[in-house]
mmCIF file as gemmi writes it, N, C-alpha and C atoms, coordinates in Angstrom:
data_model
loop_
_atom_site.group_PDB
_atom_site.id
_atom_site.type_symbol
_atom_site.label_atom_id
_atom_site.label_alt_id
_atom_site.label_comp_id
_atom_site.label_asym_id
_atom_site.label_entity_id
_atom_site.label_seq_id
_atom_site.pdbx_PDB_ins_code
_atom_site.Cartn_x
_atom_site.Cartn_y
_atom_site.Cartn_z
_atom_site.occupancy
_atom_site.B_iso_or_equiv
_atom_site.pdbx_formal_charge
_atom_site.auth_seq_id
_atom_site.auth_asym_id
_atom_site.pdbx_PDB_model_num
ATOM 1 N N . MET Axp A 1 ? 84.488 163.223 152.782 1 0 ? 1 A 1
ATOM 2 C CA . MET Axp A 1 ? 85.639 162.69 153.406 1 0 ? 1 A 1
ATOM 3 C C . MET Axp A 1 ? 86.761 162.112 152.456 1 0 ? 1 A 1
ATOM 4 N N . LYS Axp A 2 ? 88.119 162.423 152.479 1 0 ? 2 A 1
ATOM 5 C CA . LYS Axp A 2 ? 89.165 161.878 151.634 1 0 ? 2 A 1
ATOM 6 C C . LYS Axp A 2 ? 89.489 160.703 152.064 1 0 ? 2 A 1
ATOM 7 N N . ASN Axp A 3 ? 89.674 159.203 151.581 1 0 ? 3 A 1
ATOM 8 C CA . ASN Axp A 3 ? 90.424 158.226 151.427 1 0 ? 3 A 1
ATOM 9 C C . ASN Axp A 3 ? 91.585 158.443 150.786 1 0 ? 3 A 1
ATOM 10 N N . ALA Axp A 4 ? 92.701 157.472 152.026 1 0 ? 4 A 1
ATOM 11 C CA . ALA Axp A 4 ? 94.132 157.05 152.422 1 0 ? 4 A 1
ATOM 12 C C . ALA Axp A 4 ? 94.724 157.521 150.578 1 0 ? 4 A 1
ATOM 13 N N . LYS Axp A 5 ? 94.192 156.731 149.304 1 0 ? 5 A 1
ATOM 14 C CA . LYS Axp A 5 ? 94.78 157.089 148.45 1 0 ? 5 A 1
ATOM 15 C C . LYS Axp A 5 ? 94.582 158.24 147.778 1 0 ? 5 A 1
ATOM 16 N N . ASP Axp A 6 ? 93.767 159.162 147.685 1 0 ? 6 A 1
ATOM 17 C CA . ASP Axp A 6 ? 93.594 160.212 147.381 1 0 ? 6 A 1
ATOM 18 C C . ASP Axp A 6 ? 94.695 160.978 147.807 1 0 ? 6 A 1
ATOM 19 N N . VAL Axp A 7 ? 94.692 161.259 149.373 1 0 ? 7 A 1
ATOM 20 C CA . VAL Axp A 7 ? 95.761 162.011 149.963 1 0 ? 7 A 1
ATOM 21 C C . VAL Axp A 7 ? 97.073 161.664 149.461 1 0 ? 7 A 1
ATOM 22 N N . ILE Axp A 8 ? 97.414 160.104 149.491 1 0 ? 8 A 1
ATOM 23 C CA . ILE Axp A 8 ? 98.921 159.705 148.877 1 0 ? 8 A 1
ATOM 24 C C . ILE Axp A 8 ? 99.468 160.357 147.754 1 0 ? 8 A 1
ATOM 25 N N . LYS Axp A 9 ? 98.455 160.432 146.58 1 0 ? 9 A 1
ATOM 26 C CA . LYS Axp A 9 ? 98.791 160.649 145.486 1 0 ? 9 A 1
ATOM 27 C C . LYS Axp A 9 ? 98.641 162.287 145.752 1 0 ? 9 A 1
ATOM 28 N N . ARG Axp A 10 ? 98.322 163.071 146.164 1 0 ? 10 A 1
ATOM 29 C CA . ARG Axp A 10 ? 98.409 164.41 146.082 1 0 ? 10 A 1
ATOM 30 C C . ARG Axp A 10 ? 100.087 164.634 146.909 1 0 ? 10 A 1
ATOM 31 N N . ARG Axp A 11 ? 100.045 164.001 148.006 1 0 ? 11 A 1
ATOM 32 C CA . ARG Axp A 11 ? 101.868 163.744 148.353 1 0 ? 11 A 1
ATOM 33 C C . ARG Axp A 11 ? 102.906 163.466 147.579 1 0 ? 11 A 1
ATOM 34 N N . ALA Axp A 12 ? 102.357 162.315 146.892 1 0 ? 12 A 1
ATOM 35 C CA . ALA Axp A 12 ? 103.88 161.875 146.387 1 0 ? 12 A 1
ATOM 36 C C . ALA Axp A 12 ? 104.023 162.904 145.201 1 0 ? 12 A 1
ATOM 37 N N . LYS Axp A 13 ? 105.03 163.514 144.892 1 0 ? 13 A 1
ATOM 38 C CA . LYS Axp A 13 ? 105.801 163.9 144.291 1 0 ? 13 A 1
ATOM 39 C C . LYS Axp A 13 ? 106.33 163.318 143.033 1 0 ? 13 A 1
ATOM 40 N N . LYS Axp A 14 ? 105.914 164.403 141.671 1 0 ? 14 A 1
ATOM 41 C CA . LYS Axp A 14 ? 106.058 163.51 140.497 1 0 ? 14 A 1
ATOM 42 C C . LYS Axp A 14 ? 107.626 163.477 140.526 1 0 ? 14 A 1
ATOM 43 N N . GLU Axp A 15 ? 108.074 162.49 140.202 1 0 ? 15 A 1
ATOM 44 C CA . GLU Axp A 15 ? 109.657 162.204 139.628 1 0 ? 15 A 1
ATOM 45 C C . GLU Axp A 15 ? 109.81 163.035 138.373 1 0 ? 15 A 1
ATOM 46 N N . THR Axp A 16 ? 110.856 163.674 138.087 1 0 ? 16 A 1
ATOM 47 C CA . THR Axp A 16 ? 111.47 164.046 136.829 1 0 ? 16 A 1
ATOM 48 C C . THR Axp A 16 ? 112.676 163.118 136.24 1 0 ? 16 A 1
ATOM 49 N N . ALA Axp A 17 ? 113.27 163.414 135.102 1 0 ? 17 A 1
ATOM 50 C CA . ALA Axp A 17 ? 114.096 163.02 134.725 1 0 ? 17 A 1
ATOM 51 C C . ALA Axp A 17 ? 115.228 163.239 135.622 1 0 ? 17 A 1
ATOM 52 N N . GLY Axp A 18 ? 115.466 164.438 135.751 1 0 ? 18 A 1
ATOM 53 C CA . GLY Axp A 18 ? 116.52 164.967 136.728 1 0 ? 18 A 1
ATOM 54 C C . GLY Axp A 18 ? 116.543 164.113 137.96 1 0 ? 18 A 1
ATOM 55 N N . ASP Axp A 19 ? 115.836 163.648 138.219 1 0 ? 19 A 1
ATOM 56 C CA . ASP Axp A 19 ? 115.559 163.041 139.969 1 0 ? 19 A 1
ATOM 57 C C . ASP Axp A 19 ? 116.036 161.658 139.658 1 0 ? 19 A 1
ATOM 58 N N . ILE Axp A 20 ? 115.325 160.653 138.871 1 0 ? 20 A 1
ATOM 59 C CA . ILE Axp A 20 ? 115.416 159.973 138.445 1 0 ? 20 A 1
ATOM 60 C C . ILE Axp A 20 ? 117.351 159.637 138.264 1 0 ? 20 A 1
ATOM 61 N N . LEU Axp A 21 ? 118.044 160.411 137.285 1 0 ? 21 A 1
ATOM 62 C CA . LEU Axp A 21 ? 119.491 160.351 136.848 1 0 ? 21 A 1
ATOM 63 C C . LEU Axp A 21 ? 119.726 160.421 138.295 1 0 ? 21 A 1
ATOM 64 N N . LYS Axp A 22 ? 119.81 161.404 139.586 1 0 ? 22 A 1
ATOM 65 C CA . LYS Axp A 22 ? 120.234 161.378 140.723 1 0 ? 22 A 1
ATOM 66 C C . LYS Axp A 22 ? 120.471 160.908 141.579 1 0 ? 22 A 1
ATOM 67 N N . ARG Axp A 23 ? 119.153 159.568 141.444 1 0 ? 23 A 1
ATOM 68 C CA . ARG Axp A 23 ? 118.922 158.403 142.123 1 0 ? 23 A 1
ATOM 69 C C . ARG Axp A 23 ? 119.824 157.353 141.925 1 0 ? 23 A 1
ATOM 70 N N . TYR Axp A 24 ? 119.976 157.47 140.445 1 0 ? 24 A 1
ATOM 71 C CA . TYR Axp A 24 ? 120.889 156.217 139.781 1 0 ? 24 A 1
ATOM 72 C C . TYR Axp A 24 ? 122.366 156.639 140.194 1 0 ? 24 A 1
ATOM 73 N N . ARG Axp A 25 ? 122.568 157.739 139.632 1 0 ? 25 A 1
ATOM 74 C CA . ARG Axp A 25 ? 123.841 158.502 140 1 0 ? 25 A 1
ATOM 75 C C . ARG Axp A 25 ? 124.516 158.216 141.359 1 0 ? 25 A 1
ATOM 76 N N . GLU Axp A 26 ? 123.707 158.644 142.607 1 0 ? 26 A 1
ATOM 77 C CA . GLU Axp A 26 ? 123.956 158.437 143.589 1 0 ? 26 A 1
ATOM 78 C C . GLU Axp A 26 ? 124.045 157.012 144.155 1 0 ? 26 A 1
ATOM 79 N N . SER Axp A 27 ? 123.085 156.344 143.586 1 0 ? 27 A 1
ATOM 80 C CA . SER Axp A 27 ? 123.235 154.561 144.255 1 0 ? 27 A 1
ATOM 81 C C . SER Axp A 27 ? 124.693 153.563 143.759 1 0 ? 27 A 1
ATOM 82 N N . PHE Axp A 28 ? 124.96 154.784 142.61 1 0 ? 28 A 1
ATOM 83 C CA . PHE Axp A 28 ? 126.34 153.901 141.757 1 0 ? 28 A 1
ATOM 84 C C . PHE Axp A 28 ? 126.848 154.643 142.416 1 0 ? 28 A 1
ATOM 85 N N . GLU Axp A 29 ? 127.159 155.616 143.047 1 0 ? 29 A 1
ATOM 86 C CA . GLU Axp A 29 ? 127.798 156.235 144.027 1 0 ? 29 A 1
ATOM 87 C C . GLU Axp A 29 ? 128.775 156.921 143.035 1 0 ? 29 A 1
ATOM 88 N N . LEU Axp A 30 ? 128.557 157.63 142.128 1 0 ? 30 A 1
ATOM 89 C CA . LEU Axp A 30 ? 129.43 158.253 141.09 1 0 ? 30 A 1
ATOM 90 C C . LEU Axp A 30 ? 129.017 159.499 141.403 1 0 ? 30 A 1
ATOM 91 N N . SER Axp A 31 ? 130.521 160.654 140.995 1 0 ? 31 A 1
ATOM 92 C CA . SER Axp A 31 ? 129.821 162.099 141.355 1 0 ? 31 A 1
ATOM 93 C C . SER Axp A 31 ? 129.13 162.736 139.628 1 0 ? 31 A 1
ATOM 94 N N . GLN Axp A 32 ? 129.077 163.589 139.777 1 0 ? 32 A 1
ATOM 95 C CA . GLN Axp A 32 ? 128.54 164.466 138.352 1 0 ? 32 A 1
ATOM 96 C C . GLN Axp A 32 ? 129.709 164.391 137.469 1 0 ? 32 A 1
ATOM 97 N N . ALA Axp A 33 ? 130.763 164.729 138.188 1 0 ? 33 A 1
ATOM 98 C CA . ALA Axp A 33 ? 131.775 164.682 136.653 1 0 ? 33 A 1
ATOM 99 C C . ALA Axp A 33 ? 132.305 163.533 136.785 1 0 ? 33 A 1
ATOM 100 N N . ALA Axp A 34 ? 132.002 162.186 137.672 1 0 ? 34 A 1
ATOM 101 C CA . ALA Axp A 34 ? 132.155 160.719 136.892 1 0 ? 34 A 1
ATOM 102 C C . ALA Axp A 34 ? 131.564 160.256 135.601 1 0 ? 34 A 1
ATOM 103 N N . LEU Axp A 35 ? 130.38 160.888 136.197 1 0 ? 35 A 1
ATOM 104 C CA . LEU Axp A 35 ? 129.457 160.922 135.137 1 0 ? 35 A 1
ATOM 105 C C . LEU Axp A 35 ? 129.518 161.385 133.786 1 0 ? 35 A 1
ATOM 106 N N . ALA Axp A 36 ? 129.618 162.382 134.243 1 0 ? 36 A 1
ATOM 107 C CA . ALA Axp A 36 ? 129.971 163.505 133.04 1 0 ? 36 A 1
ATOM 108 C C . ALA Axp A 36 ? 130.939 162.928 131.54 1 0 ? 36 A 1
ATOM 109 N N . GLU Axp A 37 ? 132.328 162.339 132.37 1 0 ? 37 A 1
ATOM 110 C CA . GLU Axp A 37 ? 133.545 161.8 132.193 1 0 ? 37 A 1
ATOM 111 C C . GLU Axp A 37 ? 132.728 160.582 131.352 1 0 ? 37 A 1
ATOM 112 N N . LEU Axp A 38 ? 132.114 159.884 132.018 1 0 ? 38 A 1
ATOM 113 C CA . LEU Axp A 38 ? 131.906 158.48 131.256 1 0 ? 38 A 1
ATOM 114 C C . LEU Axp A 38 ? 130.937 158.27 130.355 1 0 ? 38 A 1
ATOM 115 N N . ILE Axp A 39 ? 130.121 159.162 129.991 1 0 ? 39 A 1
ATOM 116 C CA . ILE Axp A 39 ? 128.898 159.728 128.793 1 0 ? 39 A 1
ATOM 117 C C . ILE Axp A 39 ? 129.703 160.772 127.67 1 0 ? 39 A 1
ATOM 118 N N . GLY Axp A 40 ? 130.429 161.571 127.828 1 0 ? 40 A 1
ATOM 119 C CA . GLY Axp A 40 ? 130.875 162.347 127.295 1 0 ? 40 A 1
ATOM 120 C C . GLY Axp A 40 ? 130.409 163.337 127.178 1 0 ? 40 A 1
ATOM 121 N N . THR Axp A 41 ? 130.352 163.88 128.125 1 0 ? 41 A 1
ATOM 122 C CA . THR Axp A 41 ? 129.287 165.361 128.085 1 0 ? 41 A 1
ATOM 123 C C . THR Axp A 41 ? 129.99 166.097 129.239 1 0 ? 41 A 1
ATOM 124 N N . SER Axp A 42 ? 129.681 167.629 129.591 1 0 ? 42 A 1
ATOM 125 C CA . SER Axp A 42 ? 130.006 168.177 131.434 1 0 ? 42 A 1
ATOM 126 C C . SER Axp A 42 ? 129.822 167.903 132.549 1 0 ? 42 A 1
ATOM 127 N N . GLN Axp A 43 ? 129.759 168.211 133.339 1 0 ? 43 A 1
ATOM 128 C CA . GLN Axp A 43 ? 129.425 168.257 135.147 1 0 ? 43 A 1
ATOM 129 C C . GLN Axp A 43 ? 128.094 169.452 134.56 1 0 ? 43 A 1
ATOM 130 N N . ASN Axp A 44 ? 128.73 170.098 134.115 1 0 ? 44 A 1
ATOM 131 C CA . ASN Axp A 44 ? 127.608 171.519 134.557 1 0 ? 44 A 1
ATOM 132 C C . ASN Axp A 44 ? 126.29 171.063 133.527 1 0 ? 44 A 1
ATOM 133 N N . ASN Axp A 45 ? 125.985 169.747 132.337 1 0 ? 45 A 1
ATOM 134 C CA . ASN Axp A 45 ? 124.717 169.282 131.688 1 0 ? 45 A 1
ATOM 135 C C . ASN Axp A 45 ? 124.498 168.2 132.948 1 0 ? 45 A 1
ATOM 136 N N . ILE Axp A 46 ? 125.117 167.854 133.596 1 0 ? 46 A 1
ATOM 137 C CA . ILE Axp A 46 ? 124.666 166.776 133.874 1 0 ? 46 A 1
ATOM 138 C C . ILE Axp A 46 ? 123.864 167.232 135.39 1 0 ? 46 A 1
ATOM 139 N N . SER Axp A 47 ? 124.446 168.627 135.895 1 0 ? 47 A 1
ATOM 140 C CA . SER Axp A 47 ? 123.676 169.334 137.112 1 0 ? 47 A 1
ATOM 141 C C . SER Axp A 47 ? 122.607 170.072 136.9 1 0 ? 47 A 1
ATOM 142 N N . ALA Axp A 48 ? 122.684 170.417 135.278 1 0 ? 48 A 1
ATOM 143 C CA . ALA Axp A 48 ? 120.856 171.515 134.886 1 0 ? 48 A 1
ATOM 144 C C . ALA Axp A 48 ? 120.381 169.995 134.584 1 0 ? 48 A 1
ATOM 145 N N . ILE Axp A 49 ? 120.459 168.923 134.447 1 0 ? 49 A 1
ATOM 146 C CA . ILE Axp A 49 ? 119.167 167.611 134.499 1 0 ? 49 A 1
ATOM 147 C C . ILE Axp A 49 ? 119.049 167.253 135.681 1 0 ? 49 A 1
ATOM 148 N N . GLU Axp A 50 ? 119.775 167.318 136.197 1 0 ? 50 A 1
ATOM 149 C CA . GLU Axp A 50 ? 119.198 166.822 137.822 1 0 ? 50 A 1
ATOM 150 C C . GLU Axp A 50 ? 118.463 168.308 138.243 1 0 ? 50 A 1
ATOM 151 N N . ASN Axp A 51 ? 118.927 169.498 138.11 1 0 ? 51 A 1
ATOM 152 C CA . ASN Axp A 51 ? 118.096 170.253 139.083 1 0 ? 51 A 1
ATOM 153 C C . ASN Axp A 51 ? 117.045 170.805 137.71 1 0 ? 51 A 1
ATOM 154 N N . GLY Axp A 52 ? 116.548 170.527 136.784 1 0 ? 52 A 1
ATOM 155 C CA . GLY Axp A 52 ? 115.359 170.542 136.368 1 0 ? 52 A 1
ATOM 156 C C . GLY Axp A 52 ? 115.471 171.562 135.292 1 0 ? 52 A 1
ATOM 157 N N . LYS Axp A 53 ? 116.66 172.22 134.808 1 0 ? 53 A 1
ATOM 158 C CA . LYS Axp A 53 ? 116.739 172.988 134.16 1 0 ? 53 A 1
ATOM 159 C C . LYS Axp A 53 ? 117.323 173.125 132.353 1 0 ? 53 A 1
ATOM 160 N N . ARG Axp A 54 ? 117.705 171.503 132.448 1 0 ? 54 A 1
ATOM 161 C CA . ARG Axp A 54 ? 117.792 171.12 130.791 1 0 ? 54 A 1
ATOM 162 C C . ARG Axp A 54 ? 117.132 169.998 130.802 1 0 ? 54 A 1
ATOM 163 N N . GLU Axp A 55 ? 116.299 169.291 129.816 1 0 ? 55 A 1
ATOM 164 C CA . GLU Axp A 55 ? 115.815 168.2 129.485 1 0 ? 55 A 1
ATOM 165 C C . GLU Axp A 55 ? 117.253 167.104 129.171 1 0 ? 55 A 1
ATOM 166 N N . ILE Axp A 56 ? 116.803 166.027 129.413 1 0 ? 56 A 1
ATOM 167 C CA . ILE Axp A 56 ? 117.924 164.264 129.018 1 0 ? 56 A 1
ATOM 168 C C . ILE Axp A 56 ? 117.48 164.81 127.307 1 0 ? 56 A 1
ATOM 169 N N . GLY Axp A 57 ? 118.511 165.057 126.465 1 0 ? 57 A 1
ATOM 170 C CA . GLY Axp A 57 ? 118.266 164.377 125.117 1 0 ? 57 A 1
ATOM 171 C C . GLY Axp A 57 ? 118.394 162.993 124.764 1 0 ? 57 A 1
ATOM 172 N N . VAL Axp A 58 ? 118.314 162.851 123.379 1 0 ? 58 A 1
ATOM 173 C CA . VAL Axp A 58 ? 117.913 161.296 123.283 1 0 ? 58 A 1
ATOM 174 C C . VAL Axp A 58 ? 119.33 160.671 123.312 1 0 ? 58 A 1
ATOM 175 N N . SER Axp A 59 ? 120.439 161.533 122.96 1 0 ? 59 A 1
ATOM 176 C CA . SER Axp A 59 ? 122.014 160.845 122.715 1 0 ? 59 A 1
ATOM 177 C C . SER Axp A 59 ? 122.396 160.705 124.343 1 0 ? 59 A 1
ATOM 178 N N . VAL Axp A 60 ? 122.19 161.723 125.239 1 0 ? 60 A 1
ATOM 179 C CA . VAL Axp A 60 ? 122.488 161.467 126.628 1 0 ? 60 A 1
ATOM 180 C C . VAL Axp A 60 ? 121.951 160.12 127.066 1 0 ? 60 A 1
ATOM 181 N N . ALA Axp A 61 ? 120.451 160.304 127.043 1 0 ? 61 A 1
ATOM 182 C CA . ALA Axp A 61 ? 119.441 159.047 127.648 1 0 ? 61 A 1
ATOM 183 C C . ALA Axp A 61 ? 120.09 157.727 127.239 1 0 ? 61 A 1
ATOM 184 N N . ILE Axp A 62 ? 120.22 157.525 125.935 1 0 ? 62 A 1
ATOM 185 C CA . ILE Axp A 62 ? 120.872 156.245 125.439 1 0 ? 62 A 1
ATOM 186 C C . ILE Axp A 62 ? 121.979 155.987 126.508 1 0 ? 62 A 1
ATOM 187 N N . LYS Axp A 63 ? 123.043 156.662 126.306 1 0 ? 63 A 1
ATOM 188 C CA . LYS Axp A 63 ? 124.064 156.702 127.129 1 0 ? 63 A 1
ATOM 189 C C . LYS Axp A 63 ? 124.201 156.41 128.119 1 0 ? 63 A 1
ATOM 190 N N . LEU Axp A 64 ? 123.133 156.884 129.211 1 0 ? 64 A 1
ATOM 191 C CA . LEU Axp A 64 ? 122.683 156.707 130.697 1 0 ? 64 A 1
ATOM 192 C C . LEU Axp A 64 ? 121.88 155.269 130.542 1 0 ? 64 A 1
ATOM 193 N N . CYS Axp A 65 ? 121.047 154.811 130.073 1 0 ? 65 A 1
ATOM 194 C CA . CYS Axp A 65 ? 120.671 153.633 129.456 1 0 ? 65 A 1
ATOM 195 C C . CYS Axp A 65 ? 121.719 152.334 129.607 1 0 ? 65 A 1
ATOM 196 N N . ALA Axp A 66 ? 122.944 152.58 129.275 1 0 ? 66 A 1
ATOM 197 C CA . ALA Axp A 66 ? 124.001 151.905 128.856 1 0 ? 66 A 1
ATOM 198 C C . ALA Axp A 66 ? 124.926 151.646 130.32 1 0 ? 66 A 1
ATOM 199 N N . ILE Axp A 67 ? 124.639 152.641 131.163 1 0 ? 67 A 1
ATOM 200 C CA . ILE Axp A 67 ? 125.29 152.582 132.429 1 0 ? 67 A 1
ATOM 201 C C . ILE Axp A 67 ? 124.445 152.151 133.607 1 0 ? 67 A 1
ATOM 202 N N . PHE Axp A 68 ? 123.242 152.519 133.439 1 0 ? 68 A 1
ATOM 203 C CA . PHE Axp A 68 ? 122.166 152.448 134.744 1 0 ? 68 A 1
ATOM 204 C C . PHE Axp A 68 ? 120.7 151.998 133.986 1 0 ? 68 A 1
ATOM 205 N N . PRO Axp A 69 ? 120.573 150.567 135.303 1 0 ? 69 A 1
ATOM 206 C CA . PRO Axp A 69 ? 119.121 149.939 134.803 1 0 ? 69 A 1
ATOM 207 C C . PRO Axp A 69 ? 117.702 150.585 134.755 1 0 ? 69 A 1
ATOM 208 N N . VAL Axp A 70 ? 117.938 151.56 133.774 1 0 ? 70 A 1
ATOM 209 C CA . VAL Axp A 70 ? 116.895 152.192 133.459 1 0 ? 70 A 1
ATOM 210 C C . VAL Axp A 70 ? 116.356 152.034 131.639 1 0 ? 70 A 1
ATOM 211 N N . THR Axp A 71 ? 114.726 152.396 131.362 1 0 ? 71 A 1
ATOM 212 C CA . THR Axp A 71 ? 114.766 152.501 130.165 1 0 ? 71 A 1
ATOM 213 C C . THR Axp A 71 ? 114.646 153.626 129.405 1 0 ? 71 A 1
ATOM 214 N N . LEU Axp A 72 ? 114.656 153.493 128.276 1 0 ? 72 A 1
ATOM 215 C CA . LEU Axp A 72 ? 114.946 154.764 127.463 1 0 ? 72 A 1
ATOM 216 C C . LEU Axp A 72 ? 113.523 155.732 127.97 1 0 ? 72 A 1
ATOM 217 N N . GLU Axp A 73 ? 112.794 154.75 127.904 1 0 ? 73 A 1
ATOM 218 C CA . GLU Axp A 73 ? 111.267 155.477 128.265 1 0 ? 73 A 1
ATOM 219 C C . GLU Axp A 73 ? 110.812 155.711 129.62 1 0 ? 73 A 1
ATOM 220 N N . LYS Axp A 74 ? 111.575 155.491 130.652 1 0 ? 74 A 1
ATOM 221 C CA . LYS Axp A 74 ? 111.481 156.374 131.758 1 0 ? 74 A 1
ATOM 222 C C . LYS Axp A 74 ? 112.424 157.648 132.325 1 0 ? 74 A 1
ATOM 223 N N . LEU Axp A 75 ? 113.891 157.68 131.322 1 0 ? 75 A 1
ATOM 224 C CA . LEU Axp A 75 ? 114.509 158.822 131.008 1 0 ? 75 A 1
ATOM 225 C C . LEU Axp A 75 ? 113.864 159.919 130.391 1 0 ? 75 A 1
ATOM 226 N N . LEU Axp A 76 ? 113.352 159.633 129.35 1 0 ? 76 A 1
ATOM 227 C CA . LEU Axp A 76 ? 113.045 160.162 128.414 1 0 ? 76 A 1
ATOM 228 C C . LEU Axp A 76 ? 111.346 160.798 128.729 1 0 ? 76 A 1
ATOM 229 N N . ILE Axp A 77 ? 110.104 160.168 129.175 1 0 ? 77 A 1
ATOM 230 C CA . ILE Axp A 77 ? 108.658 160.308 129.574 1 0 ? 77 A 1
ATOM 231 C C . ILE Axp A 77 ? 108.508 159.801 131.259 1 0 ? 77 A 1
ATOM 232 N N . PRO Axp A 78 ? 109.269 160.536 131.897 1 0 ? 78 A 1
ATOM 233 C CA . PRO Axp A 78 ? 109.019 160.21 133.845 1 0 ? 78 A 1
ATOM 234 C C . PRO Axp A 78 ? 107.442 159.33 133.868 1 0 ? 78 A 1
ATOM 235 N N . GLN Axp A 79 ? 106.292 160.484 133.517 1 0 ? 79 A 1
ATOM 236 C CA . GLN Axp A 79 ? 105.777 160.281 133.831 1 0 ? 79 A 1
ATOM 237 C C . GLN Axp A 79 ? 104.372 159.647 132.523 1 0 ? 79 A 1
ATOM 238 N N . GLY Axp A 80 ? 105.316 158.644 131.9 1 0 ? 80 A 1
ATOM 239 C CA . GLY Axp A 80 ? 104.933 157.321 131.154 1 0 ? 80 A 1
ATOM 240 C C . GLY Axp A 80 ? 104.216 157.628 129.813 1 0 ? 80 A 1
ATOM 241 N N . LEU Axp A 81 ? 104.27 157.156 128.982 1 0 ? 81 A 1
ATOM 242 C CA . LEU Axp A 81 ? 103.63 157.45 127.734 1 0 ? 81 A 1
ATOM 243 C C . LEU Axp A 81 ? 102.536 157.656 127.678 1 0 ? 81 A 1
ATOM 244 N N . LYS Axp A 82 ? 101.247 156.738 128.73 1 0 ? 82 A 1
ATOM 245 C CA . LYS Axp A 82 ? 100.045 157.129 128.542 1 0 ? 82 A 1
ATOM 246 C C . LYS Axp A 82 ? 99.033 158.172 129.7 1 0 ? 82 A 1
ATOM 247 N N . ASN Axp A 83 ? 100.253 158.508 130.021 1 0 ? 83 A 1
ATOM 248 C CA . ASN Axp A 83 ? 100.209 160.317 130.685 1 0 ? 83 A 1
ATOM 249 C C . ASN Axp A 83 ? 100.798 161.172 130.326 1 0 ? 83 A 1
ATOM 250 N N . HIS Axp A 84 ? 101.324 161.126 128.477 1 0 ? 84 A 1
ATOM 251 C CA . HIS Axp A 84 ? 101.636 162.346 128.62 1 0 ? 84 A 1
ATOM 252 C C . HIS Axp A 84 ? 101.155 162.743 127.35 1 0 ? 84 A 1
ATOM 253 N N . PRO Axp A 85 ? 100.996 164.469 127.15 1 0 ? 85 A 1
ATOM 254 C CA . PRO Axp A 85 ? 100.147 165.055 126.763 1 0 ? 85 A 1
ATOM 255 C C . PRO Axp A 85 ? 99.898 165.131 125.65 1 0 ? 85 A 1
ATOM 256 N N . ASP Axp A 86 ? 101.19 165.088 124.441 1 0 ? 86 A 1
ATOM 257 C CA . ASP Axp A 86 ? 101.04 164.578 123.415 1 0 ? 86 A 1
ATOM 258 C C . ASP Axp A 86 ? 100.476 163.166 122.573 1 0 ? 86 A 1
ATOM 259 N N . PHE Axp A 87 ? 100.539 162.211 123.393 1 0 ? 87 A 1
ATOM 260 C CA . PHE Axp A 87 ? 100.12 161.083 123.293 1 0 ? 87 A 1
ATOM 261 C C . PHE Axp A 87 ? 98.646 160.747 123.641 1 0 ? 87 A 1
ATOM 262 N N . LEU Axp A 88 ? 98.103 161.604 124.286 1 0 ? 88 A 1
ATOM 263 C CA . LEU Axp A 88 ? 96.412 161.741 124.681 1 0 ? 88 A 1
ATOM 264 C C . LEU Axp A 88 ? 95.714 162.432 123.722 1 0 ? 88 A 1
ATOM 265 N N . LYS Axp A 89 ? 96.665 163.378 123.23 1 0 ? 89 A 1
ATOM 266 C CA . LYS Axp A 89 ? 96.169 164.684 122.692 1 0 ? 89 A 1
ATOM 267 C C . LYS Axp A 89 ? 95.837 163.674 120.963 1 0 ? 89 A 1
ATOM 268 N N . THR Axp A 90 ? 96.986 163.232 120.906 1 0 ? 90 A 1
ATOM 269 C CA . THR Axp A 90 ? 96.799 162.226 119.305 1 0 ? 90 A 1
ATOM 270 C C . THR Axp A 90 ? 95.636 160.904 119.22 1 0 ? 90 A 1
ATOM 271 N N . LEU Axp A 91 ? 95.674 160.365 120.386 1 0 ? 91 A 1
ATOM 272 C CA . LEU Axp A 91 ? 95.026 158.971 120.853 1 0 ? 91 A 1
ATOM 273 C C . LEU Axp A 91 ? 93.621 160.033 120.395 1 0 ? 91 A 1
ATOM 274 N N . ARG Axp A 92 ? 93.226 160.683 121.394 1 0 ? 92 A 1
ATOM 275 C CA . ARG Axp A 92 ? 92.035 161.307 121.676 1 0 ? 92 A 1
ATOM 276 C C . ARG Axp A 92 ? 91.506 162.029 119.719 1 0 ? 92 A 1
ATOM 277 N N . LYS Axp A 93 ? 92.013 162.515 118.877 1 0 ? 93 A 1
ATOM 278 C CA . LYS Axp A 93 ? 92.18 162.635 117.568 1 0 ? 93 A 1
ATOM 279 C C . LYS Axp A 93 ? 91.86 161.393 116.553 1 0 ? 93 A 1
ATOM 280 N N . ALA Axp A 94 ? 92.955 160.653 117.021 1 0 ? 94 A 1
ATOM 281 C CA . ALA Axp A 94 ? 92.981 158.95 116.069 1 0 ? 94 A 1
ATOM 282 C C . ALA Axp A 94 ? 91.168 158.104 116.953 1 0 ? 94 A 1
ATOM 283 N N . SER Axp A 95 ? 90.941 158.467 117.743 1 0 ? 95 A 1
ATOM 284 C CA . SER Axp A 95 ? 89.71 157.873 118.257 1 0 ? 95 A 1
ATOM 285 C C . SER Axp A 95 ? 88.526 157.892 117.417 1 0 ? 95 A 1
């Protein structure tokens, strides 16, 4: 029999960097165009990030951290550093 925690974990959508960006942008009542202007990029770039078609680059992430109360790690590695495949692979090799 499945317990409630297992069901919730499977139903919970993994939040992407684009999801995080969109949530903050909307909570600050900024349009994609207004945010793009603030950080010196295009509205198309913001849209592509929010829709998962493009990753957030370090430069854009740093600028977003200056505007929103979010960490660089949360934007660049939404699943968390300790869950990142490269981190885990390197950790196994180093052990």
